[in-house]
DRENPA-3360 file (N, C-alpha, C; in nm, 2 decimals, always signed):
BEGIN
1 = XXXXXXXX = +10.96/+10.93/+16.17/+11.02/+11.05/+16.23/+11.07/+11.01/+16.37 ~ +11.19/+11.05/+16.40/+11.25/+11.02/+16.53/+11.19/+11.12/+16.64 ~ +11.22/+11.09/+16.76/+11.17/+11.18/+16.87/+11.23/+11.32/+16.86 ~ +11.36/+11.33/+16.82/+11.43/+11.46/+16.81/+11.37/+11.53/+16.69 ~ +11.33/+11.47/+16.58/+11.27/+11.53/+16.47/+11.14/+11.59/+16.51 ~ +11.06/+11.52/+16.59/+10.93/+11.57/+16.64/+10.95/+11.69/+16.73 ~ +11.05/+11.68/+16.82/+11.08/+11.79/+16.91/+11.12/+11.92/+16.83 ~ +11.20/+11.90/+16.72/+11.25/+12.01/+16.64/+11.13/+12.07/+16.57;
9 = XXXXXXXX = +11.03/+11.99/+16.53/+10.92/+12.04/+16.45/+10.82/+12.12/+16.54 ~ +10.82/+12.09/+16.67/+10.72/+12.16/+16.75/+10.79/+12.26/+16.85 ~ +10.92/+12.29/+16.82/+10.99/+12.38/+16.91/+10.94/+12.53/+16.88 ~ +10.92/+12.60/+16.99/+10.88/+12.73/+16.99/+10.99/+12.82/+17.03 ~ +11.02/+12.93/+16.96/+11.13/+13.02/+17.00/+11.07/+13.12/+17.10 ~ +11.13/+13.12/+17.22/+11.08/+13.20/+17.33/+11.15/+13.34/+17.33 ~ +11.27/+13.34/+17.28/+11.35/+13.47/+17.28/+11.45/+13.46/+17.17 ~ +11.46/+13.58/+17.10/+11.55/+13.58/+16.98/+11.61/+13.72/+16.97;
17 = XXXXXXXX = +11.74/+13.73/+16.97/+11.80/+13.87/+16.95/+11.92/+13.85/+16.86 ~ +11.93/+13.94/+16.76/+12.04/+13.94/+16.67/+12.13/+14.05/+16.72 ~ +12.26/+14.02/+16.74/+12.35/+14.12/+16.79/+12.41/+14.20/+16.68 ~ +12.33/+14.28/+16.62/+12.37/+14.36/+16.50/+12.45/+14.48/+16.55 ~ +12.54/+14.52/+16.46/+12.62/+14.64/+16.48/+12.54/+14.77/+16.48 ~ +12.57/+14.87/+16.56/+12.49/+14.99/+16.56/+12.53/+15.08/+16.44 ~ +12.46/+15.18/+16.42/+12.48/+15.27/+16.30/+12.63/+15.33/+16.31 ~ +12.68/+15.36/+16.43/+12.81/+15.42/+16.44/+12.92/+15.32/+16.39;
25 = XXXXXXXX = +12.90/+15.19/+16.40/+13.00/+15.10/+16.35/+12.99/+15.10/+16.20 ~ +12.87/+15.11/+16.14/+12.86/+15.11/+16.00/+12.92/+15.24/+15.94 ~ +12.90/+15.35/+16.01/+12.96/+15.48/+15.97/+13.11/+15.48/+15.97 ~ +13.17/+15.42/+16.08/+13.31/+15.40/+16.09/+13.37/+15.32/+15.98 ~ +13.30/+15.21/+15.95/+13.35/+15.12/+15.84/+13.34/+15.19/+15.70 ~ +13.23/+15.27/+15.69/+13.22/+15.35/+15.56/+13.33/+15.45/+15.55 ~ +13.36/+15.52/+15.66/+13.47/+15.62/+15.66/+13.61/+15.55/+15.62 ~ +13.63/+15.43/+15.68/+13.76/+15.36/+15.65/+13.76/+15.31/+15.51;
33 = XXXXXXXX = +13.65/+15.26/+15.46/+13.66/+15.21/+15.32/+13.66/+15.33/+15.22 ~ +13.60/+15.44/+15.26/+13.61/+15.56/+15.18/+13.75/+15.61/+15.17 ~ +13.82/+15.61/+15.28/+13.96/+15.65/+15.28/+14.05/+15.56/+15.19 ~ +14.01/+15.43/+15.18/+14.08/+15.34/+15.09/+14.05/+15.38/+14.95 ~ +13.92/+15.42/+14.92/+13.88/+15.46/+14.79/+13.95/+15.59/+14.75 ~ +13.97/+15.68/+14.84/+14.04/+15.81/+14.81/+14.19/+15.78/+14.78 ~ +14.24/+15.69/+14.86/+14.39/+15.65/+14.83/+14.40/+15.59/+14.69 ~ +14.32/+15.50/+14.66/+14.33/+15.44/+14.52/+14.30/+15.55/+14.42;
41 = XXXXXXXX = +14.19/+15.63/+14.45/+14.15/+15.73/+14.35/+14.26/+15.83/+14.33 ~ +14.34/+15.87/+14.43/+14.45/+15.96/+14.41/+14.55/+15.91/+14.31 ~ +14.59/+15.79/+14.32/+14.69/+15.73/+14.23/+14.64/+15.68/+14.10 ~ +14.52/+15.62/+14.10/+14.47/+15.56/+13.98/+14.36/+15.63/+13.91 ~ +14.30/+15.73/+13.97/+14.19/+15.80/+13.91/+14.06/+15.78/+13.99 ~ +13.96/+15.85/+13.95/+13.83/+15.85/+14.02/+13.76/+15.71/+14.01 ~ +13.76/+15.66/+13.89/+13.68/+15.54/+13.87/+13.74/+15.42/+13.95 ~ +13.87/+15.39/+13.95/+13.93/+15.29/+14.04/+13.91/+15.32/+14.19;
49 = XXXXXXXX = +13.91/+15.45/+14.22/+13.88/+15.48/+14.36/+13.74/+15.45/+14.41 ~ +13.64/+15.48/+14.32/+13.50/+15.44/+14.35/+13.49/+15.29/+14.36 ~ +13.55/+15.22/+14.26/+13.54/+15.07/+14.26/+13.60/+15.02/+14.39 ~ +13.72/+15.07/+14.43/+13.78/+15.02/+14.55/+13.69/+15.04/+14.67 ~ +13.63/+15.16/+14.68/+13.53/+15.19/+14.79/+13.42/+15.09/+14.79 ~ +13.35/+15.08/+14.67/+13.23/+14.99/+14.66/+13.27/+14.85/+14.70 ~ +13.38/+14.79/+14.64/+13.41/+14.66/+14.67/+13.45/+14.64/+14.82 ~ +13.53/+14.73/+14.88/+13.57/+14.71/+15.02/+13.45/+14.73/+15.11;
57 = XXXXXXXX = +13.36/+14.82/+15.08/+13.24/+14.84/+15.16/+13.15/+14.72/+15.15 ~ +13.14/+14.67/+15.03/+13.06/+14.54/+15.02/+13.11/+14.43/+15.10 ~ +13.24/+14.41/+15.10/+13.30/+14.30/+15.18/+13.28/+14.33/+15.33 ~ +13.30/+14.45/+15.37/+13.28/+14.48/+15.52/+13.13/+14.46/+15.55 ~ +13.04/+14.51/+15.47/+12.90/+14.49/+15.50/+12.86/+14.34/+15.50 ~ +12.91/+14.27/+15.41/+12.89/+14.12/+15.40/+12.93/+14.06/+15.53 ~ +13.05/+14.09/+15.58/+13.11/+14.03/+15.70/+13.03/+14.08/+15.83 ~ +12.99/+14.20/+15.83/+12.91/+14.25/+15.95/+12.77/+14.18/+15.95;
65 = XXXXXXXX = +12.71/+14.16/+15.84/+12.58/+14.09/+15.84/+12.59/+13.94/+15.87 ~ +12.69/+13.87/+15.80/+12.69/+13.73/+15.81/+12.76/+13.68/+15.94 ~ +12.84/+13.76/+16.00/+12.91/+13.72/+16.13/+12.83/+13.77/+16.25 ~ +12.71/+13.82/+16.23/+12.63/+13.87/+16.34/+12.57/+13.75/+16.42 ~ +12.60/+13.72/+16.54/+12.55/+13.61/+16.61/+12.40/+13.63/+16.65 ~ +12.33/+13.52/+16.67/+12.19/+13.53/+16.72/+12.19/+13.46/+16.85 ~ +12.12/+13.52/+16.95/+12.10/+13.47/+17.08/+11.96/+13.42/+17.08 ~ +11.93/+13.30/+17.12/+11.80/+13.24/+17.11/+11.77/+13.14/+17.23;
73 = XXXXXXXX = +11.65/+13.15/+17.28/+11.60/+13.05/+17.37/+11.48/+12.98/+17.31 ~ +11.48/+12.85/+17.30/+11.36/+12.78/+17.26/+11.32/+12.68/+17.37 ~ +11.23/+12.59/+17.33/+11.18/+12.49/+17.43/+11.29/+12.39/+17.48 ~ +11.40/+12.38/+17.41/+11.50/+12.28/+17.44/+11.64/+12.33/+17.47 ~ +11.67/+12.45/+17.42/+11.81/+12.49/+17.43/+11.83/+12.64/+17.44 ~ +11.94/+12.68/+17.48/+11.99/+12.82/+17.48/+12.10/+12.82/+17.37 ~ +12.08/+12.91/+17.28/+12.18/+12.92/+17.17/+12.24/+13.06/+17.17 ~ +12.37/+13.06/+17.15/+12.45/+13.19/+17.14/+12.55/+13.17/+17.03;
81 = XXXXXXXX = +12.53/+13.24/+16.91/+12.62/+13.21/+16.80/+12.60/+13.07/+16.75 ~ +12.70/+13.00/+16.73/+12.70/+12.86/+16.69/+12.69/+12.76/+16.80 ~ +12.70/+12.80/+16.92/+12.70/+12.71/+17.04/+12.55/+12.69/+17.08 ~ +12.53/+12.57/+17.14/+12.40/+12.53/+17.19/+12.42/+12.46/+17.33 ~ +12.34/+12.51/+17.42/+12.34/+12.46/+17.56/+12.20/+12.41/+17.59 ~ +12.19/+12.27/+17.61/+12.05/+12.22/+17.65/+12.01/+12.28/+17.78 ~ +11.88/+12.31/+17.79/+11.83/+12.38/+17.91/+11.85/+12.31/+18.04 ~ +11.86/+12.17/+18.03/+11.88/+12.10/+18.16/+12.01/+12.12/+18.22;
89 = XXXXXXXX = +12.11/+12.19/+18.14/+12.24/+12.22/+18.20/+12.26/+12.37/+18.22 ~ +12.15/+12.44/+18.23/+12.16/+12.58/+18.26/+12.14/+12.60/+18.41 ~ +12.24/+12.66/+18.47/+12.24/+12.68/+18.62/+12.20/+12.83/+18.65 ~ +12.28/+12.89/+18.73/+12.26/+13.03/+18.77/+12.26/+13.12/+18.64 ~ +12.17/+13.22/+18.65/+12.16/+13.31/+18.54/+12.17/+13.45/+18.60 ~ +12.27/+13.53/+18.55/+12.29/+13.66/+18.61/+12.30/+13.77/+18.49 ~ +12.20/+13.86/+18.48/+12.22/+13.97/+18.39/+12.32/+14.07/+18.44 ~ +12.41/+14.12/+18.35/+12.52/+14.21/+18.39/+12.50/+14.34/+18.33;
97 = XXXXXXXX = +12.53/+14.45/+18.40/+12.53/+14.58/+18.34/+12.66/+14.61/+18.28 ~ +12.68/+14.73/+18.23/+12.81/+14.77/+18.16/+12.93/+14.74/+18.24 ~ +12.94/+14.79/+18.37/+13.06/+14.77/+18.45/+13.08/+14.63/+18.48 ~ +12.98/+14.56/+18.52/+12.99/+14.41/+18.55/+13.04/+14.33/+18.43 ~ +12.99/+14.37/+18.31/+13.03/+14.30/+18.19/+13.18/+14.33/+18.16 ~ +13.23/+14.45/+18.18/+13.37/+14.48/+18.16/+13.45/+14.39/+18.26 ~ +13.41/+14.38/+18.38/+13.48/+14.30/+18.48/+13.48/+14.16/+18.44 ~ +13.36/+14.11/+18.40/+13.35/+13.97/+18.36/+13.43/+13.93/+18.24;
105 = XXXXXXXX = +13.45/+14.02/+18.15/+13.54/+14.00/+18.03/+13.68/+14.02/+18.07 ~ +13.71/+14.09/+18.17/+13.85/+14.12/+18.20/+13.91/+14.05/+18.32 ~ +13.91/+14.12/+18.43/+13.98/+14.08/+18.55/+13.92/+13.95/+18.61 ~ +13.79/+13.94/+18.61/+13.73/+13.82/+18.67/+13.70/+13.70/+18.57 ~ +13.75/+13.72/+18.45/+13.72/+13.62/+18.35/+13.79/+13.48/+18.37 ~ +13.72/+13.38/+18.34/+13.78/+13.24/+18.34/+13.81/+13.21/+18.20 ~ +13.94/+13.17/+18.17/+13.98/+13.15/+18.03/+13.90/+13.03/+17.96 ~ +13.84/+12.95/+18.04/+13.76/+12.83/+17.99/+13.62/+12.87/+17.95;
113 = XXXXXXXX = +13.57/+12.99/+17.99/+13.44/+13.03/+17.96/+13.41/+13.04/+17.81 ~ +13.28/+13.02/+17.77/+13.24/+13.04/+17.64/+13.19/+13.19/+17.63 ~ +13.25/+13.26/+17.53/+13.21/+13.40/+17.51/+13.15/+13.42/+17.37 ~ +13.03/+13.48/+17.38/+12.97/+13.53/+17.25/+12.95/+13.68/+17.28 ~ +13.05/+13.75/+17.25/+13.06/+13.89/+17.29/+13.07/+13.99/+17.17 ~ +13.01/+14.10/+17.18/+13.03/+14.21/+17.09/+13.06/+14.34/+17.17 ~ +13.16/+14.40/+17.13/+13.21/+14.52/+17.20/+13.11/+14.63/+17.20 ~ +13.03/+14.64/+17.10/+12.93/+14.75/+17.09/+12.81/+14.73/+17.17;
121 = XXXXXXXX = +12.80/+14.62/+17.24/+12.68/+14.59/+17.32/+12.73/+14.60/+17.47 ~ +12.68/+14.69/+17.55/+12.73/+14.71/+17.68/+12.69/+14.61/+17.78 ~ +12.58/+14.54/+17.77/+12.53/+14.45/+17.87/+12.56/+14.30/+17.83 ~ +12.55/+14.21/+17.92/+12.57/+14.07/+17.90/+12.49/+13.99/+18.00 ~ +12.49/+13.86/+17.97/+12.43/+13.77/+18.07/+12.53/+13.66/+18.09 ~ +12.54/+13.62/+18.22/+12.63/+13.51/+18.26/+12.54/+13.39/+18.29 ~ +12.57/+13.28/+18.23/+12.49/+13.16/+18.24/+12.58/+13.05/+18.29 ~ +12.56/+13.00/+18.41/+12.64/+12.89/+18.46/+12.60/+12.76/+18.39;
129 = XXXXXXXX = +12.71/+12.68/+18.36/+12.69/+12.55/+18.29/+12.70/+12.44/+18.40 ~ +12.60/+12.36/+18.42/+12.60/+12.26/+18.52/+12.64/+12.12/+18.47 ~ +12.66/+12.10/+18.34/+12.71/+11.98/+18.28/+12.86/+11.96/+18.31 ~ +12.88/+11.85/+18.39/+13.02/+11.83/+18.43/+13.11/+11.78/+18.32 ~ +13.06/+11.74/+18.21/+13.14/+11.70/+18.09/+13.17/+11.82/+18.00 ~ +13.10/+11.93/+18.02/+13.13/+12.05/+17.94/+13.25/+12.12/+17.99 ~ +13.34/+12.16/+17.90/+13.47/+12.22/+17.95/+13.44/+12.37/+17.99 ~ +13.33/+12.43/+17.96/+13.30/+12.57/+17.99/+13.23/+12.58/+18.12;
137 = XXXXXXXX = +13.28/+12.65/+18.22/+13.21/+12.67/+18.35/+13.09/+12.76/+18.34 ~ +13.10/+12.85/+18.24/+12.98/+12.94/+18.22/+12.99/+13.00/+18.08 ~ +12.88/+13.06/+18.04/+12.87/+13.13/+17.91/+12.86/+13.28/+17.95 ~ +12.93/+13.36/+17.88/+12.91/+13.51/+17.89/+12.87/+13.56/+17.75 ~ +12.74/+13.60/+17.74/+12.68/+13.64/+17.62/+12.63/+13.78/+17.62 ~ +12.67/+13.86/+17.52/+12.63/+14.00/+17.50/+12.48/+14.00/+17.47 ~ +12.41/+14.10/+17.53/+12.27/+14.12/+17.50/+12.23/+14.26/+17.54 ~ +12.13/+14.31/+17.47/+12.08/+14.44/+17.49/+11.97/+14.44/+17.59;
145 = XXXXXXXX = +11.91/+14.32/+17.61/+11.79/+14.30/+17.70/+11.82/+14.19/+17.80 ~ +11.92/+14.21/+17.89/+11.97/+14.11/+17.98/+11.86/+14.06/+18.08 ~ +11.78/+14.15/+18.14/+11.68/+14.10/+18.23/+11.57/+14.02/+18.17 ~ +11.53/+14.06/+18.05/+11.43/+13.99/+17.97/+11.48/+13.85/+17.93 ~ +11.60/+13.84/+17.88/+11.66/+13.71/+17.85/+11.68/+13.62/+17.97 ~ +11.72/+13.68/+18.08/+11.73/+13.60/+18.21/+11.60/+13.54/+18.25 ~ +11.49/+13.62/+18.24/+11.36/+13.57/+18.28/+11.31/+13.46/+18.19 ~ +11.33/+13.48/+18.06/+11.28/+13.38/+17.96/+11.36/+13.25/+17.98;
153 = XXXXXXXX = +11.49/+13.27/+17.99/+11.58/+13.15/+18.01/+11.55/+13.07/+18.14 ~ +11.53/+13.14/+18.25/+11.50/+13.08/+18.38/+11.37/+13.01/+18.37 ~ +11.27/+13.07/+18.30/+11.14/+13.01/+18.29/+11.14/+12.88/+18.21 ~ +11.22/+12.88/+18.10/+11.23/+12.76/+18.01/+11.31/+12.66/+18.08 ~ +11.42/+12.70/+18.15/+11.50/+12.60/+18.23/+11.41/+12.53/+18.33 ~ +11.33/+12.61/+18.41/+11.25/+12.55/+18.51/+11.14/+12.46/+18.45 ~ +11.09/+12.50/+18.33/+10.98/+12.41/+18.27/+11.04/+12.28/+18.23 ~ +11.17/+12.28/+18.17/+11.23/+12.16/+18.13/+11.26/+12.07/+18.26;
161 = XXXXXXXX = +11.31/+12.14/+18.37/+11.34/+12.06/+18.49/+11.21/+12.00/+18.54 ~ +11.10/+12.07/+18.54/+10.97/+12.01/+18.58/+10.93/+11.89/+18.49 ~ +10.94/+11.91/+18.36/+10.91/+11.80/+18.27/+10.99/+11.68/+18.29 ~ +11.12/+11.70/+18.31/+11.21/+11.58/+18.34/+11.18/+11.52/+18.47 ~ +11.15/+11.59/+18.57/+11.11/+11.54/+18.70/+10.98/+11.46/+18.69 ~ +10.88/+11.52/+18.62/+10.75/+11.45/+18.60/+10.77/+11.32/+18.53 ~ +10.85/+11.32/+18.42/+10.88/+11.20/+18.34/+10.95/+11.09/+18.43 ~ +11.04/+11.13/+18.51/+11.11/+11.04/+18.60/+11.02/+10.98/+18.70;
169 = XXXXXXXX = +10.93/+11.06/+18.75/+10.83/+11.02/+18.85/+10.73/+10.92/+18.79 ~ +10.68/+10.95/+18.67/+10.59/+10.85/+18.60/+10.66/+10.72/+18.56 ~ +10.79/+10.73/+18.52/+10.86/+10.61/+18.49/+10.88/+10.52/+18.62 ~ +10.91/+10.59/+18.73/+10.93/+10.51/+18.86/+10.79/+10.45/+18.90 ~ +10.68/+10.52/+18.88/+10.55/+10.47/+18.91/+10.51/+10.35/+18.82 ~ +10.54/+10.36/+18.70/+10.51/+10.25/+18.60/+10.59/+10.13/+18.64 ~ +10.72/+10.15/+18.67/+10.81/+10.04/+18.71/+10.76/+9.97/+18.83 ~ +10.71/+10.05/+18.93/+10.66/+9.99/+19.05/+10.53/+9.91/+19.03;
177 = XXXXXXXX = +10.44/+9.97/+18.94/+10.32/+9.90/+18.91/+10.35/+9.76/+18.84 ~ +10.45/+9.77/+18.74/+10.48/+9.64/+18.67/+10.54/+9.54/+18.77 ~ +10.62/+9.59/+18.87/+10.68/+9.50/+18.97/+10.57/+9.43/+19.05 ~ +10.47/+9.51/+19.09/+10.36/+9.46/+19.17/+10.28/+9.36/+19.10 ~ +10.26/+9.39/+18.97/+10.18/+9.30/+18.88/+10.25/+9.17/+18.87 ~ +10.38/+9.17/+18.85/+10.46/+9.05/+18.83/+10.46/+8.97/+18.96 ~ +10.48/+9.03/+19.08/+10.48/+8.96/+19.20/+10.34/+8.91/+19.24 ~ +10.23/+8.98/+19.20/+10.10/+8.94/+19.23/+10.06/+8.81/+19.14;
185 = XX = +10.12/+8.80/+19.02/+10.09/+8.69/+18.94/+10.16/+8.56/+18.98 ~ +10.28/+8.58/+19.04/+10.37/+8.47/+19.07/+10.33/+8.40/+19.19;
% end
């Protein structure tokens, strides 16, 4: 087993949120697909109308469920949808309210930013990316619990930074001890 396999096996999920559509979105899609069923039913009869409604509503429901992104923080990364940001590259974290989210998506938006956004979720979180090789200066991610996500993400980021610093310190100390041992033997 490689080190990454071991890390994946012991990873604990610290935060998880599925950005599901609210009931109103489901009702709107049901009304739209019902109107399609009525249109088919008017010309072809009741049975084809019902079939058109059931098939179209099934397709819409399938898309709403399978295209729902998951926002997650674990011991190693922040994930939003299909994207993954290692915690050592997480910079400033800012939870945004409704008005700030609208501004961040519109007038103040950077076209290079990574967006995992759902229009039915009023809040978001802005996460600065500190990796200079990453083309995205920040991530803007929809969330219903921005302050909770920001706290968990900051805590995990700081824990990773502490672990990396401790690992670097121990590596430096070991190197120094090995150097002393070699010079003492010579």
